[in-house]
N, CA, C and O atoms as a CHARMM CRD file, in Angstrom:
* protein
*
  320
    1    1 MET  N     93.37300  63.38800  31.04600 PROA 1      0.00000
    2    1 MET  CA    92.98500  62.09800  30.60500 PROA 1      0.00000
    3    1 MET  C     93.66700  61.82800  29.30200 PROA 1      0.00000
    4    1 MET  O     93.69400  62.69500  28.42800 PROA 1      0.00000
    5    2 VAL  N     94.22400  60.64200  29.14200 PROA 2      0.00000
    6    2 VAL  CA    94.91700  60.26200  27.91900 PROA 2      0.00000
    7    2 VAL  C     94.00500  59.35900  27.13400 PROA 2      0.00000
    8    2 VAL  O     93.65800  58.27000  27.59300 PROA 2      0.00000
    9    3 GLY  N     93.60500  59.80400  25.93500 PROA 3      0.00000
   10    3 GLY  CA    92.72700  58.99100  25.10600 PROA 3      0.00000
   11    3 GLY  C     91.28300  59.02400  25.59300 PROA 3      0.00000
   12    3 GLY  O     90.92400  59.73200  26.53400 PROA 3      0.00000
   13    4 ALA  N     90.48400  58.23100  24.90900 PROA 4      0.00000
   14    4 ALA  CA    89.06100  58.20500  25.23200 PROA 4      0.00000
   15    4 ALA  C     88.78800  57.08300  26.23600 PROA 4      0.00000
   16    4 ALA  O     89.54000  56.11100  26.29600 PROA 4      0.00000
   17    5 ALA  N     87.73300  57.21100  27.01200 PROA 5      0.00000
   18    5 ALA  CA    87.28500  56.17400  27.98200 PROA 5      0.00000
   19    5 ALA  C     86.82900  54.97700  27.20400 PROA 5      0.00000
   20    5 ALA  O     86.07400  55.11400  26.24200 PROA 5      0.00000
   21    6 GLN  N     87.27800  53.77700  27.60500 PROA 6      0.00000
   22    6 GLN  CA    86.91100  52.51800  26.94400 PROA 6      0.00000
   23    6 GLN  C     85.90500  51.75700  27.80700 PROA 6      0.00000
   24    6 GLN  O     86.16800  51.54400  28.99100 PROA 6      0.00000
   25    7 PRO  N     84.76600  51.34000  27.25600 PROA 7      0.00000
   26    7 PRO  CA    83.77900  50.59900  28.04500 PROA 7      0.00000
   27    7 PRO  C     84.37000  49.21600  28.45700 PROA 7      0.00000
   28    7 PRO  O     84.99600  48.52500  27.65300 PROA 7      0.00000
   29    8 VAL  N     84.15100  48.86000  29.69800 PROA 8      0.00000
   30    8 VAL  CA    84.64700  47.56900  30.23100 PROA 8      0.00000
   31    8 VAL  C     83.47500  46.62100  30.51800 PROA 8      0.00000
   32    8 VAL  O     83.55800  45.42200  30.25200 PROA 8      0.00000
   33    9 PHE  N     82.40500  47.16100  31.05200 PROA 9      0.00000
   34    9 PHE  CA    81.25800  46.34200  31.42700 PROA 9      0.00000
   35    9 PHE  C     79.98500  47.17900  31.27800 PROA 9      0.00000
   36    9 PHE  O     79.96100  48.37200  31.58200 PROA 9      0.00000
   37   10 SER  N     78.92100  46.51000  30.79800 PROA 10     0.00000
   38   10 SER  CA    77.61100  47.16500  30.71700 PROA 10     0.00000
   39   10 SER  C     76.56700  46.25400  31.36600 PROA 10     0.00000
   40   10 SER  O     76.59600  45.04200  31.15400 PROA 10     0.00000
   41   11 ASP  N     75.64900  46.81500  32.15100 PROA 11     0.00000
   42   11 ASP  CA    74.59700  46.08600  32.81600 PROA 11     0.00000
   43   11 ASP  C     73.28700  46.61200  32.26100 PROA 11     0.00000
   44   11 ASP  O     72.75000  47.61100  32.74000 PROA 11     0.00000
   45   12 PHE  N     72.77900  45.92800  31.24100 PROA 12     0.00000
   46   12 PHE  CA    71.54400  46.38500  30.59900 PROA 12     0.00000
   47   12 PHE  C     70.29700  45.96400  31.35600 PROA 12     0.00000
   48   12 PHE  O     69.22700  46.53700  31.14900 PROA 12     0.00000
   49   13 GLN  N     70.41900  44.95000  32.24700 PROA 13     0.00000
   50   13 GLN  CA    69.23200  44.45500  32.97100 PROA 13     0.00000
   51   13 GLN  C     68.83100  45.45400  34.06200 PROA 13     0.00000
   52   13 GLN  O     67.64300  45.56300  34.36600 PROA 13     0.00000
   53   14 ARG  N     69.74300  46.15900  34.63800 PROA 14     0.00000
   54   14 ARG  CA    69.40700  47.10600  35.74900 PROA 14     0.00000
   55   14 ARG  C     69.36700  48.53000  35.27600 PROA 14     0.00000
   56   14 ARG  O     69.34100  49.43400  36.11100 PROA 14     0.00000
   57   15 GLY  N     69.36100  48.77200  34.05900 PROA 15     0.00000
   58   15 GLY  CA    69.42400  50.13400  33.55100 PROA 15     0.00000
   59   15 GLY  C     70.73600  50.27800  32.82200 PROA 15     0.00000
   60   15 GLY  O     71.62200  49.45500  33.05200 PROA 15     0.00000
   61   16 LEU  N     70.92000  51.19600  32.01600 PROA 16     0.00000
   62   16 LEU  CA    72.09600  51.30700  31.17500 PROA 16     0.00000
   63   16 LEU  C     73.32300  51.80100  31.90800 PROA 16     0.00000
   64   16 LEU  O     73.87900  52.83800  31.54700 PROA 16     0.00000
   65   17 MET  N     73.77500  51.05800  32.96700 PROA 17     0.00000
   66   17 MET  CA    74.97100  51.44400  33.68000 PROA 17     0.00000
   67   17 MET  C     76.18700  50.87200  32.93800 PROA 17     0.00000
   68   17 MET  O     76.13400  49.76500  32.40300 PROA 17     0.00000
   69   18 GLU  N     77.25000  51.62100  32.91400 PROA 18     0.00000
   70   18 GLU  CA    78.42800  51.19700  32.21000 PROA 18     0.00000
   71   18 GLU  C     79.67300  51.53500  33.04700 PROA 18     0.00000
   72   18 GLU  O     79.77300  52.60300  33.65000 PROA 18     0.00000
   73   19 THR  N     80.60500  50.59200  33.05700 PROA 19     0.00000
   74   19 THR  CA    81.93000  50.80900  33.68600 PROA 19     0.00000
   75   19 THR  C     82.90200  51.06700  32.61800 PROA 19     0.00000
   76   19 THR  O     82.95200  50.33600  31.62900 PROA 19     0.00000
   77   20 LYS  N     83.73200  52.14900  32.78700 PROA 20     0.00000
   78   20 LYS  CA    84.69400  52.51300  31.74600 PROA 20     0.00000
   79   20 LYS  C     86.09100  52.51500  32.31200 PROA 20     0.00000
   80   20 LYS  O     86.29500  52.80300  33.49100 PROA 20     0.00000
   81   21 HSD  N     87.04500  52.19600  31.47700 PROA 21     0.00000
   82   21 HSD  CA    88.46000  52.25100  31.85200 PROA 21     0.00000
   83   21 HSD  C     89.04800  53.56200  31.31100 PROA 21     0.00000
   84   21 HSD  O     88.89200  53.88400  30.13300 PROA 21     0.00000
   85   22 VAL  N     89.71100  54.29500  32.17000 PROA 22     0.00000
   86   22 VAL  CA    90.30100  55.60300  31.83200 PROA 22     0.00000
   87   22 VAL  C     91.73000  55.61500  32.17800 PROA 22     0.00000
   88   22 VAL  O     92.10000  55.13700  33.25100 PROA 22     0.00000
   89   23 THR  N     92.58500  56.14500  31.31300 PROA 23     0.00000
   90   23 THR  CA    94.03000  56.30500  31.59400 PROA 23     0.00000
   91   23 THR  C     94.24300  57.79100  31.79700 PROA 23     0.00000
   92   23 THR  O     93.83200  58.62100  30.98600 PROA 23     0.00000
   93   24 VAL  N     94.91900  58.11200  32.93900 PROA 24     0.00000
   94   24 VAL  CA    95.21700  59.50400  33.25200 PROA 24     0.00000
   95   24 VAL  C     96.66500  59.75700  33.28900 PROA 24     0.00000
   96   24 VAL  O     97.43900  58.83400  33.54100 PROA 24     0.00000
   97   25 ASN  N     97.08700  60.97000  33.04900 PROA 25     0.00000
   98   25 ASN  CA    98.48100  61.41900  33.11500 PROA 25     0.00000
   99   25 ASN  C     98.62800  62.17300  34.42100 PROA 25     0.00000
  100   25 ASN  O     97.89000  63.13000  34.65400 PROA 25     0.00000
  101   26 VAL  N     99.55200  61.77800  35.27900 PROA 26     0.00000
  102   26 VAL  CA    99.74100  62.40600  36.59500 PROA 26     0.00000
  103   26 VAL  C    100.96900  63.28700  36.58500 PROA 26     0.00000
  104   26 VAL  O    102.04900  62.84500  36.19300 PROA 26     0.00000
  105   27 ASP  N    100.81700  64.53800  37.01700 PROA 27     0.00000
  106   27 ASP  CA   101.89700  65.48500  37.11000 PROA 27     0.00000
  107   27 ASP  C    102.39200  65.53900  38.55800 PROA 27     0.00000
  108   27 ASP  O    101.63200  65.88400  39.46300 PROA 27     0.00000
  109   28 ARG  N    103.65700  65.20000  38.77300 PROA 28     0.00000
  110   28 ARG  CA   104.19700  65.19300  40.11100 PROA 28     0.00000
  111   28 ARG  C    104.93400  66.47900  40.44300 PROA 28     0.00000
  112   28 ARG  O    105.57600  66.54000  41.49200 PROA 28     0.00000
  113   29 GLY  N    104.88000  67.48700  39.62800 PROA 29     0.00000
  114   29 GLY  CA   105.51200  68.75600  39.85300 PROA 29     0.00000
  115   29 GLY  C    106.93000  68.80500  39.24900 PROA 29     0.00000
  116   29 GLY  O    107.32800  67.91800  38.49400 PROA 29     0.00000
  117   30 ILE  N    107.66700  69.84600  39.59700 PROA 30     0.00000
  118   30 ILE  CA   109.01400  70.02200  39.05600 PROA 30     0.00000
  119   30 ILE  C    110.06300  69.77500  40.14200 PROA 30     0.00000
  120   30 ILE  O    109.72700  69.76800  41.32700 PROA 30     0.00000
  121   31 GLY  N    111.29700  69.57700  39.76600 PROA 31     0.00000
  122   31 GLY  CA   112.35000  69.40000  40.74800 PROA 31     0.00000
  123   31 GLY  C    112.72800  70.69600  41.43700 PROA 31     0.00000
  124   31 GLY  O    112.40900  71.79500  40.98300 PROA 31     0.00000
  125   32 TRP  N    113.43800  70.51900  42.58000 PROA 32     0.00000
  126   32 TRP  CA   113.82600  71.68500  43.41400 PROA 32     0.00000
  127   32 TRP  C    114.74300  72.64000  42.62700 PROA 32     0.00000
  128   32 TRP  O    114.56800  73.85800  42.66400 PROA 32     0.00000
  129   33 ASP  N    115.73500  72.05300  41.90700 PROA 33     0.00000
  130   33 ASP  CA   116.67600  72.90700  41.17200 PROA 33     0.00000
  131   33 ASP  C    115.94400  73.73500  40.09600 PROA 33     0.00000
  132   33 ASP  O    116.25400  74.91100  39.91000 PROA 33     0.00000
  133   34 SER  N    115.01500  73.15000  39.41600 PROA 34     0.00000
  134   34 SER  CA   114.22500  73.85000  38.39800 PROA 34     0.00000
  135   34 SER  C    113.38800  74.96100  39.03400 PROA 34     0.00000
  136   34 SER  O    113.26700  76.05200  38.47800 PROA 34     0.00000
  137   35 ALA  N    112.81100  74.67300  40.20700 PROA 35     0.00000
  138   35 ALA  CA   112.00500  75.70000  40.86800 PROA 35     0.00000
  139   35 ALA  C    112.84000  76.89100  41.34300 PROA 35     0.00000
  140   35 ALA  O    112.40500  78.03800  41.24300 PROA 35     0.00000
  141   36 VAL  N    114.00500  76.62200  41.84400 PROA 36     0.00000
  142   36 VAL  CA   114.88700  77.67900  42.31900 PROA 36     0.00000
  143   36 VAL  C    115.32700  78.50900  41.11600 PROA 36     0.00000
  144   36 VAL  O    115.36900  79.73600  41.20300 PROA 36     0.00000
  145   37 GLU  N    115.64800  77.87700  40.01900 PROA 37     0.00000
  146   37 GLU  CA   116.02500  78.58500  38.77000 PROA 37     0.00000
  147   37 GLU  C    114.90400  79.46600  38.26200 PROA 37     0.00000
  148   37 GLU  O    115.12700  80.59500  37.82400 PROA 37     0.00000
  149   38 GLN  N    113.67100  78.92100  38.33000 PROA 38     0.00000
  150   38 GLN  CA   112.50400  79.66800  37.87700 PROA 38     0.00000
  151   38 GLN  C    112.28800  80.89700  38.76100 PROA 38     0.00000
  152   38 GLN  O    111.95200  81.96600  38.25200 PROA 38     0.00000
  153   39 LEU  N    112.47600  80.76100  40.08200 PROA 39     0.00000
  154   39 LEU  CA   112.34800  81.88000  40.97100 PROA 39     0.00000
  155   39 LEU  C    113.42100  82.94500  40.70700 PROA 39     0.00000
  156   39 LEU  O    113.13200  84.14100  40.71200 PROA 39     0.00000
  157   40 GLN  N    114.62200  82.51100  40.48500 PROA 40     0.00000
  158   40 GLN  CA   115.72000  83.47400  40.19900 PROA 40     0.00000
  159   40 GLN  C    115.49400  84.24500  38.87600 PROA 40     0.00000
  160   40 GLN  O    115.81800  85.42800  38.76700 PROA 40     0.00000
  161   41 ASP  N    114.93600  83.54600  37.89200 PROA 41     0.00000
  162   41 ASP  CA   114.68200  84.15200  36.57600 PROA 41     0.00000
  163   41 ASP  C    113.46000  85.10000  36.58800 PROA 41     0.00000
  164   41 ASP  O    113.47100  86.14200  35.93300 PROA 41     0.00000
  165   42 ASN  N    112.40400  84.72100  37.34700 PROA 42     0.00000
  166   42 ASN  CA   111.13100  85.43000  37.22800 PROA 42     0.00000
  167   42 ASN  C    110.67900  86.14700  38.48400 PROA 42     0.00000
  168   42 ASN  O    109.77400  86.98000  38.42500 PROA 42     0.00000
  169   43 GLY  N    111.29200  85.84100  39.62300 PROA 43     0.00000
  170   43 GLY  CA   110.85700  86.40000  40.86500 PROA 43     0.00000
  171   43 GLY  C    111.34600  87.84100  41.06600 PROA 43     0.00000
  172   43 GLY  O    112.51400  88.07600  41.37800 PROA 43     0.00000
  173   44 LYS  N    110.42500  88.80400  40.88100 PROA 44     0.00000
  174   44 LYS  CA   110.81100  90.21100  40.96600 PROA 44     0.00000
  175   44 LYS  C    110.02500  90.93800  42.03400 PROA 44     0.00000
  176   44 LYS  O    110.41100  92.04200  42.41800 PROA 44     0.00000
  177   45 ASN  N    108.94500  90.37500  42.52900 PROA 45     0.00000
  178   45 ASN  CA   108.10400  91.06600  43.50500 PROA 45     0.00000
  179   45 ASN  C    108.29100  90.51300  44.90500 PROA 45     0.00000
  180   45 ASN  O    108.83000  89.42000  45.08200 PROA 45     0.00000
  181   46 LYS  N    107.84900  91.25900  45.88900 PROA 46     0.00000
  182   46 LYS  CA   108.11200  90.87900  47.28600 PROA 46     0.00000
  183   46 LYS  C    107.32900  89.64200  47.69100 PROA 46     0.00000
  184   46 LYS  O    107.74300  88.95600  48.62600 PROA 46     0.00000
  185   47 PHE  N    106.23000  89.32400  47.04400 PROA 47     0.00000
  186   47 PHE  CA   105.44300  88.16300  47.39700 PROA 47     0.00000
  187   47 PHE  C    105.86800  86.89700  46.64200 PROA 47     0.00000
  188   47 PHE  O    105.35800  85.81700  46.94300 PROA 47     0.00000
  189   48 ASP  N    106.75800  86.99300  45.69900 PROA 48     0.00000
  190   48 ASP  CA   107.24000  85.85300  44.95900 PROA 48     0.00000
  191   48 ASP  C    108.08200  84.94600  45.86600 PROA 48     0.00000
  192   48 ASP  O    108.90200  85.44600  46.63600 PROA 48     0.00000
  193   49 GLY  N    107.89900  83.67000  45.78900 PROA 49     0.00000
  194   49 GLY  CA   108.66600  82.75000  46.59800 PROA 49     0.00000
  195   49 GLY  C    107.98200  81.44600  46.88200 PROA 49     0.00000
  196   49 GLY  O    106.95200  81.12400  46.29000 PROA 49     0.00000
  197   50 PHE  N    108.56600  80.69000  47.79900 PROA 50     0.00000
  198   50 PHE  CA   108.05700  79.38500  48.15100 PROA 50     0.00000
  199   50 PHE  C    107.08500  79.51100  49.31700 PROA 50     0.00000
  200   50 PHE  O    107.30500  80.29200  50.24300 PROA 50     0.00000
  201   51 TYR  N    106.02600  78.74400  49.25900 PROA 51     0.00000
  202   51 TYR  CA   105.02500  78.75800  50.32600 PROA 51     0.00000
  203   51 TYR  C    104.73600  77.31700  50.73700 PROA 51     0.00000
  204   51 TYR  O    104.85500  76.38500  49.94200 PROA 51     0.00000
  205   52 CYS  N    104.34900  77.16400  52.01700 PROA 52     0.00000
  206   52 CYS  CA   104.03800  75.86600  52.55700 PROA 52     0.00000
  207   52 CYS  C    102.55800  75.91700  53.02600 PROA 52     0.00000
  208   52 CYS  O    102.15300  76.90100  53.64600 PROA 52     0.00000
  209   53 SER  N    101.76100  74.88400  52.74200 PROA 53     0.00000
  210   53 SER  CA   100.36700  74.86100  53.09900 PROA 53     0.00000
  211   53 SER  C    100.20700  74.73700  54.63800 PROA 53     0.00000
  212   53 SER  O    101.02900  74.13500  55.32900 PROA 53     0.00000
  213   54 LYS  N     99.14500  75.31600  55.10900 PROA 54     0.00000
  214   54 LYS  CA    98.87000  75.21100  56.57100 PROA 54     0.00000
  215   54 LYS  C     98.31300  73.82300  56.93300 PROA 54     0.00000
  216   54 LYS  O     98.56700  73.29900  58.01800 PROA 54     0.00000
  217   55 ARG  N     97.56700  73.25700  56.01700 PROA 55     0.00000
  218   55 ARG  CA    96.96700  71.94400  56.27500 PROA 55     0.00000
  219   55 ARG  C     97.79200  70.82800  55.65800 PROA 55     0.00000
  220   55 ARG  O     98.45200  71.02200  54.63800 PROA 55     0.00000
  221   56 GLU  N     97.75000  69.69200  56.26600 PROA 56     0.00000
  222   56 GLU  CA    98.40300  68.51000  55.65700 PROA 56     0.00000
  223   56 GLU  C     97.42700  67.79900  54.75300 PROA 56     0.00000
  224   56 GLU  O     96.23100  67.72400  55.03400 PROA 56     0.00000
  225   57 GLN  N     97.95900  67.27700  53.65600 PROA 57     0.00000
  226   57 GLN  CA    97.16500  66.48400  52.70300 PROA 57     0.00000
  227   57 GLN  C     97.81200  65.10200  52.65000 PROA 57     0.00000
  228   57 GLN  O     98.96600  64.96700  52.24300 PROA 57     0.00000
  229   58 LYS  N     97.07600  64.08900  53.05700 PROA 58     0.00000
  230   58 LYS  CA    97.59100  62.69700  53.09600 PROA 58     0.00000
  231   58 LYS  C     98.84200  62.63700  53.99500 PROA 58     0.00000
  232   58 LYS  O     99.78900  61.91200  53.69000 PROA 58     0.00000
  233   59 GLY  N     98.83900  63.36600  55.05200 PROA 59     0.00000
  234   59 GLY  CA    99.94900  63.32900  56.00200 PROA 59     0.00000
  235   59 GLY  C    101.15300  64.17200  55.62800 PROA 59     0.00000
  236   59 GLY  O    102.17600  64.12100  56.31100 PROA 59     0.00000
  237   60 ARG  N    101.05100  64.94400  54.55900 PROA 60     0.00000
  238   60 ARG  CA   102.17500  65.74300  54.11000 PROA 60     0.00000
  239   60 ARG  C    101.72700  67.16000  53.83200 PROA 60     0.00000
  240   60 ARG  O    100.56400  67.41400  53.51600 PROA 60     0.00000
  241   61 ARG  N    102.66700  68.07600  53.95300 PROA 61     0.00000
  242   61 ARG  CA   102.38200  69.51900  53.60500 PROA 61     0.00000
  243   61 ARG  C    102.69700  69.71900  52.12900 PROA 61     0.00000
  244   61 ARG  O    103.56200  69.05300  51.56000 PROA 61     0.00000
  245   62 LEU  N    101.98000  70.64400  51.53400 PROA 62     0.00000
  246   62 LEU  CA   102.14700  70.96800  50.11500 PROA 62     0.00000
  247   62 LEU  C    103.04100  72.17500  50.02200 PROA 62     0.00000
  248   62 LEU  O    102.77300  73.18900  50.66600 PROA 62     0.00000
  249   63 TYR  N    104.10900  72.09800  49.23000 PROA 63     0.00000
  250   63 TYR  CA   105.03000  73.21800  48.99900 PROA 63     0.00000
  251   63 TYR  C    104.84100  73.68400  47.56200 PROA 63     0.00000
  252   63 TYR  O    104.72700  72.86200  46.65300 PROA 63     0.00000
  253   64 LEU  N    104.80900  74.99400  47.35100 PROA 64     0.00000
  254   64 LEU  CA   104.63200  75.46500  45.98100 PROA 64     0.00000
  255   64 LEU  C    105.40700  76.78600  45.78200 PROA 64     0.00000
  256   64 LEU  O    105.76700  77.48300  46.73100 PROA 64     0.00000
  257   65 LEU  N    105.63200  77.07500  44.53100 PROA 65     0.00000
  258   65 LEU  CA   106.29800  78.31500  44.13800 PROA 65     0.00000
  259   65 LEU  C    105.23700  79.23500  43.57700 PROA 65     0.00000
  260   65 LEU  O    104.50900  78.85900  42.65800 PROA 65     0.00000
  261   66 ALA  N    105.14000  80.44400  44.12100 PROA 66     0.00000
  262   66 ALA  CA   104.16700  81.45500  43.63200 PROA 66     0.00000
  263   66 ALA  C    104.94500  82.62800  43.04300 PROA 66     0.00000
  264   66 ALA  O    105.81700  83.20300  43.69500 PROA 66     0.00000
  265   67 ILE  N    104.61700  82.97000  41.80900 PROA 67     0.00000
  266   67 ILE  CA   105.25300  84.12900  41.14800 PROA 67     0.00000
  267   67 ILE  C    104.13600  85.01900  40.63300 PROA 67     0.00000
  268   67 ILE  O    103.28000  84.57900  39.86600 PROA 67     0.00000
  269   68 GLN  N    104.15300  86.25500  41.05500 PROA 68     0.00000
  270   68 GLN  CA   103.06700  87.20300  40.70800 PROA 68     0.00000
  271   68 GLN  C    103.05800  87.45300  39.20300 PROA 68     0.00000
  272   68 GLN  O    104.10900  87.64200  38.59100 PROA 68     0.00000
  273   69 LYS  N    101.86000  87.45400  38.61200 PROA 69     0.00000
  274   69 LYS  CA   101.71800  87.74400  37.17900 PROA 69     0.00000
  275   69 LYS  C    102.05500  89.22200  36.96500 PROA 69     0.00000
  276   69 LYS  O    101.74800  90.07800  37.79600 PROA 69     0.00000
  277   70 GLU  N    102.69500  89.49200  35.82600 PROA 70     0.00000
  278   70 GLU  CA   103.15400  90.86800  35.50700 PROA 70     0.00000
  279   70 GLU  C    101.99600  91.85800  35.38200 PROA 70     0.00000
  280   70 GLU  O    102.14000  93.02200  35.75400 PROA 70     0.00000
  281   71 SER  N    100.86700  91.41900  34.87000 PROA 71     0.00000
  282   71 SER  CA    99.77100  92.30500  34.58100 PROA 71     0.00000
  283   71 SER  C     98.78100  92.43300  35.72600 PROA 71     0.00000
  284   71 SER  O     97.71600  93.02500  35.55700 PROA 71     0.00000
  285   72 SER  N     99.12500  91.87200  36.91800 PROA 72     0.00000
  286   72 SER  CA    98.18100  91.88500  38.00500 PROA 72     0.00000
  287   72 SER  C     98.84400  92.19100  39.32900 PROA 72     0.00000
  288   72 SER  O    100.04800  91.99000  39.48400 PROA 72     0.00000
  289   73 THR  N     98.04700  92.68800  40.31200 PROA 73     0.00000
  290   73 THR  CA    98.56900  92.93000  41.62800 PROA 73     0.00000
  291   73 THR  C     98.16300  91.81600  42.61100 PROA 73     0.00000
  292   73 THR  O     98.63400  91.76400  43.74800 PROA 73     0.00000
  293   74 HSD  N     97.27500  90.93000  42.13600 PROA 74     0.00000
  294   74 HSD  CA    96.72200  89.88700  43.07200 PROA 74     0.00000
  295   74 HSD  C     96.66700  88.49200  42.46800 PROA 74     0.00000
  296   74 HSD  O     96.18100  87.57200  43.12600 PROA 74     0.00000
  297   75 LEU  N     97.14100  88.30000  41.25500 PROA 75     0.00000
  298   75 LEU  CA    97.13100  86.97300  40.61800 PROA 75     0.00000
  299   75 LEU  C     98.52700  86.40500  40.54500 PROA 75     0.00000
  300   75 LEU  O     99.48400  87.14800  40.32000 PROA 75     0.00000
  301   76 PHE  N     98.67000  85.08900  40.73100 PROA 76     0.00000
  302   76 PHE  CA    99.95800  84.44400  40.76800 PROA 76     0.00000
  303   76 PHE  C     99.98600  83.21800  39.87700 PROA 76     0.00000
  304   76 PHE  O     98.96200  82.55400  39.71700 PROA 76     0.00000
  305   77 ASN  N    101.13600  82.90000  39.29200 PROA 77     0.00000
  306   77 ASN  CA   101.34100  81.60500  38.64300 PROA 77     0.00000
  307   77 ASN  C    101.85000  80.67000  39.71400 PROA 77     0.00000
  308   77 ASN  O    102.81400  80.98400  40.41200 PROA 77     0.00000
  309   78 ILE  N    101.20400  79.51500  39.85100 PROA 78     0.00000
  310   78 ILE  CA   101.52500  78.57300  40.88300 PROA 78     0.00000
  311   78 ILE  C    102.22100  77.34300  40.25400 PROA 78     0.00000
  312   78 ILE  O    101.73400  76.77400  39.27700 PROA 78     0.00000
  313   79 THR  N    103.33600  76.96200  40.81900 PROA 79     0.00000
  314   79 THR  CA   104.09300  75.79000  40.33600 PROA 79     0.00000
  315   79 THR  C    104.31100  74.83600  41.52100 PROA 79     0.00000
  316   79 THR  O    104.79300  75.23900  42.57900 PROA 79     0.00000
  317   80 ARG  N    103.95800  73.61100  41.32600 PROA 80     0.00000
  318   80 ARG  CA   104.18800  72.60300  42.37100 PROA 80     0.00000
  319   80 ARG  C    105.46400  71.86300  42.11500 PROA 80     0.00000
  320   80 ARG  O    105.82900  70.97600  42.88600 PROA 80     0.00000
């Protein structure tokens, strides 16, 4: 969320309900070239690589880059 929520409308007659305007910052992920470079620089384990989701979300599959954390055998850094 970028900044504080700003009140737009208040209905005091029906109880203190309030409508607020919120601005959000959306992250669309990184580009393919950057992801490949990140894998080449940091991918050292056999499970590091690109993965595709089994389920579709909004008609599309989710692709991500998973790189195993150095201090763990089961935790990964995930990049979309």
